[in-house]
N, C-alpha and C positions, 0 to 999 in steps of 0.2 A: 552411448550407454550411460545410464545414471550409476555412478560409482558410489554415491552416498546421498542420503536424503535427510532432510530436517523437517520435523513436524513440531509446531508450537501450539500449545493449548491454552485457552482461557477458560472462563466459566462455561460459556456456551459455544464459542467458536474454536475451530481447528484451522490453523494455517499450514498449508503444505504446497510445495511446488506443483504447478500444473503439468500434466503429462498428456500424451496423445489421446488416451482413453477419455479425457475430460472434454474432448472437442464438442461432442453433441450437446452436452449441458451448457458449455460456454457459449456456443453458437446460439442456442435457444434464448439465453438471457440477453445476449448482445442484440439479437434481432428484435425481441419484444421490447427492449428498453432503449433501442437505438436513438430516437430523438431526444430522450431524457438524458442520455449520456454524452452523445457526440457534441452537443453545444458547449461542453466544458473541456473538450479534448482537441489536440492539434489535428489539422487536416492530414489525411493520408497523402503521402507524397505521390506525385504523378508517376504512374507505372508500377507503383508498389502493389503487390497482391493484397486482396482483401481477405484477411484471416478469418472473417466470419463466413466466407463462402468457400475457402480453399483449405482443405484438410492438410495438404502438404505445407502450406504457408504457416498454418498453426503449429505443425511439427517443427518447422524451422524456428519459429518464435520460442517454443519450449526449449529447443537445443541452445538457442542464444542465451536464454535465461540460465540454463545449466552451466554454460561456459562462463557467464558472469560470476556465478556462484563459485566455480572452481578457481577463478582468478581473484575472488574476494572483492570484486568491484560492484556487485549488486546482488540482492536477494529478493526474488519475486515469489509471491505466494497467492494461491487461491484461498478464498475464505469459505469455509464449509460449516454448516450447522446440521448436526445429525446426518452427516453424509451428503447433504444437499449443497450444491454449489450456489453461492449467493453474491460473489464479488471478488475483487482482487485488492491486494495491498502490496506495495513494493518499497524496498529500501534501495535507492539507486544512486549512481554517481558517487560511490564511496571514495573519499579522498583521504589519504593517510598523511604522513609527514606532520607539519605543524598545524594542519587544519583539523584532521580527524573528524570529518563531517560527512553526512549523507542526507539525502532528500527523501521524504516520504510522500507517496502518492497513493490514492485509493479511490475506488468506486464500488457501488453496491447496487444490486438488483432493486428496482423501484418498489417491488412488493415487500422487500425486507427492510426498507428504509424506515427510520423513526423508531426502531426497536432497541436502540443502544448497542447494536452489534459492531458497528464500525468504531465507536470509541473504545470498546473492549479490544478490538483487533489492533488498534493503534497502541494501546498499553502493552499488549503482548509483544508487538514488534519493537517498541522502544526498549522494553526490558531486554530483548535479544540484542539490540544494538549496543546498549550500554554494558550489559553483564556478560555477554558472550563475545561480541566483537570489540568491546572496549573502545568504542567511539567516544568522542567528547561532545558532539553536538549533532542534533537532527533538526531539519527544517521542513516546514510544510507551507507551500505557497498556494493561495486560493484567490480566485476572482472575487472582488468585493460583493457582487450581487449573487454569488452562489451561496445562498443562505443555508442550504442543506449541509454542504461541506463545512461551512464555518461553524455550524452548530456542533459538529463533532469536536473541533479543537476548543470551542468555548466550554463545552461540557467538561473537558479535561483541564481547563484553566491554563492552557498553554500561553506563553508570553507573546504578545503582539509587538513585533519589531517595526511596524509601519508599513507603508505602501510603496512598492517598487513600480514606477510608471512604465507602461508598455514593456512589461517584463518577459512575457512569453507569447508566441503565436498560438492562438486558440480559435479553432474553427475559421481560420483565415484572417483573423484580426489580432493586432498586437494589443494585448489586454494588460491592464494594471493588475497587480496581485498583492494581497495582504500577506505579509510574511510572518509566520509563527515559528518559534524555536523552543527547544528544550536542551539544556546542557546536562552533562553527567553530574555536575554539582547539584543542579536542581532535581535531577532524578534521585540522587542520594537523599535529599531532603524530603522528597514527596513520595518515595517508593511505597512506603507502608500505606499512606493515604490512598494512592491510586490503586494499589493491590486490593485493599479492603473494599473499595468502591466497585471495582470491575472484575477482580480475579479471585475473590475470597472463595475458599472451599475447593480450589482446583490445584493441580500440580502440573507444572510444565514438564513435558517429556521431550527429550532430545535424542535423536538417533543419528549420529553424524560419523 
């Protein structure tokens, strides 16, 4: 049972946790955009159910994300525009103590790509990370040749911290990743600039 929910709003996008009733829309996008998306994602583990085929597996996935939210270790969101599902963005592996760090990952429906929706969603998410969760740092790691994902962080002017060699297993290969980061100090300096560019004219609504 979902005890509390959080919806985050930008100028055009709404971010909210996925629920079981989103399965049909999520499955349709994942099927249609499969080859475009899976080349940038880890391989499914042997014996692991395919969430694009199995509604129960998708329900387990939603429950796992809700448990992460309750524990404060991760926050997963679907990205919606005018009620239409168009992708996902996640704040994961949240570490407290002296690190106060989290990792951002995202993907978007191919037909919605290139419209500035994901940069907007990233700004909405990092605002939540810094102003609601009080993290100190967020990181985004991207395969160098994934030009679409790199355009997102480049549009936002996130700091490039260099390339980590053979950083993550992606589609069965240990791939290098360019690591981008933003700290709370940088957010404080750039908040108004990023909000004016991507969030102007909107108000974030939180129901927690």
